C-alpha positions in Angstrom: 14.0 107.0 12.9 17.1 106.6 14.8 17.9 102.4 15.5 19.5 101.3 18.9 20.5 98.2 19.9 18.4 96.8 22.5 19.5 93.3 23.5 20.9 90.2 21.6 18.6 86.8 21.6 18.9 83.6 20.6 16.7 82.0 18.2 15.4 78.5 19.5 15.8 75.0 18.2 11.7 75.5 17.2 12.4 78.8 15.8 11.1 80.8 18.5 12.3 83.9 19.9 12.0 86.1 23.2 11.6 89.4 23.2 13.3 91.0 25.8 10.6 92.6 28.6 12.5 96.1 28.2 12.0 96.6 24.8 7.8 94.6 25.2 7.5 97.5 28.5 9.1 100.3 25.7 6.7 99.9 22.9 4.1 98.4 25.8 3.4 95.1 23.4 1.5 92.9 26.0 1.3 89.3 26.7 -1.2 87.6 23.8 -0.7 91.1 21.4 -0.4 89.9 17.7 2.8 91.0 15.9 3.3 91.8 12.7 6.6 90.2 11.2 8.5 91.8 7.5 11.2 91.2 6.1 13.6 94.2 4.7 16.5 93.8 2.9 17.8 91.5 4.7 16.6 92.5 7.9 13.6 91.1 10.0 11.6 93.9 11.4 8.4 93.1 14.1 5.3 95.7 14.2 2.2 95.7 16.2 -0.6 94.2 14.4 -3.7 97.2 14.5 -7.2 96.4 14.0 -8.4 98.1 10.4 -11.5 99.5 10.3 -13.9 99.2 7.4 -12.8 102.4 6.0 -9.4 101.0 6.3 -10.3 98.1 4.2 -12.1 101.1 1.8 -9.0 102.8 1.1 -6.5 99.9 0.1 -8.6 98.4 -1.7 -9.5 102.0 -3.5 -5.4 102.2 -4.2 -5.6 98.8 -5.5 -7.6 99.5 -7.9 -6.6 102.5 -8.7 -2.9 101.0 -9.3 -3.9 98.4 -11.2 -6.4 100.1 -13.5 -9.0 97.9 -12.9 -12.2 98.5 -14.5 -14.7 98.3 -11.8 -17.5 99.2 -13.2 -17.0 96.3 -15.9 -16.4 93.7 -13.1 -19.8 94.3 -12.0 -21.2 94.3 -15.0 -19.6 90.9 -15.7 -20.7 89.4 -12.1 -24.3 91.1 -12.7 -24.0 88.7 -16.2 -22.8 85.6 -14.8 -25.4 85.8 -11.9 -28.1 86.0 -14.3 -26.4 83.0 -16.4 -26.1 81.0 -13.2 -30.1 81.0 -12.6 
C-alpha cells in the first residue's frame, strides 16, 4: 500500500480537523458518514465505518470464542441453571 501526502491540516482548539475536499472525493466520504478512528505506531488512521451484517458479527464472535478457548456449552449450561434458580 503506497502512502502519499495529500495535504497538511491543522487541529482546531476544539480538537477538530477538516478532511480536505480532494481526499473526501477521492475516497468517497460523504457528509454525515461515520468514520472509525484508529491509532497505529503513533499514527492516526481514519477508515470508513462499515455496517456489519449478522454473519459478520457471528464470525467475529466465533473467532473470539476460539482464540480465548471459551467453552460455549458450559456457558449455556450455567446460564440455564442460573435462570432456573432465579424463578
